[in-house]
C-alpha positions in Angstrom: -3.1 -13.3 12.7 -1.3 -10.5 10.9 -4.4 -8.3 10.0 -4.3 -4.6 9.9 -0.6 -4.5 10.4 2.3 -3.8 8.0 5.7 -5.4 8.2 8.7 -3.7 6.8 12.1 -5.2 5.8 14.6 -3.6 8.2 17.6 -4.8 6.3 16.4 -3.1 2.9 15.5 0.0 5.0 19.0 0.4 6.4 21.2 -0.9 3.7 19.4 0.3 0.7 17.3 3.1 1.9 14.3 1.4 0.4 11.2 0.7 2.4 9.5 -2.5 1.4 6.1 -3.3 3.1 4.4 -6.6 3.5 1.1 -7.5 4.6 1.8 -10.8 6.3 4.7 -11.8 8.3 5.3 -15.0 6.2 5.9 -12.8 3.1 8.5 -10.7 5.1 10.1 -14.0 6.0 10.2 -15.3 2.7 11.7 -11.9 1.4 14.4 -12.2 4.0 15.3 -15.7 3.2 15.4 -15.1 -0.4 17.3 -11.7 -0.5 19.0 -11.6 2.8 19.9 -15.3 3.7 22.1 -15.5 6.9 22.8 -19.2 7.3 23.5 -22.2 4.9 19.8 -23.3 5.3 18.4 -20.0 4.0 21.2 -19.8 1.4 20.1 -23.1 -0.1 16.4 -22.2 -0.1 17.3 -18.7 -1.6 19.1 -20.3 -4.5 16.2 -22.5 -5.3 13.7 -19.6 -4.8 15.4 -17.3 -7.1 15.6 -20.1 -9.9 11.9 -20.7 -9.4 12.6 -24.2 -7.9 13.3 -25.6 -11.4 16.1 -28.0 -10.1 14.3 -28.8 -6.8 13.6 -32.4 -6.4 11.7 -32.7 -3.0 8.5 -31.7 -1.5 6.4 -28.7 -2.8 5.9 -28.1 1.0 9.5 -26.8 1.1 8.5 -24.2 -1.8 5.5 -22.9 -0.4 6.4 -22.7 3.3 10.3 -21.9 3.4 13.5 -23.5 4.6 12.2 -24.2 8.0 9.4 -26.6 7.1 
């Protein structure tokens, strides 16, 4: 489990000189998928995540887990 460990977004740290910390690796993953997508799967998930999954017609598992469910 991720207890007693902080996770930092290395992309924000390098590009924007901004340190963003997360308590759980899953939260860091979702941040990177939403704000730093690197492939078509992540770009599609990012679009829906930024819109609050308003136009998403599939499983809510996709919303809560991420693009690699």
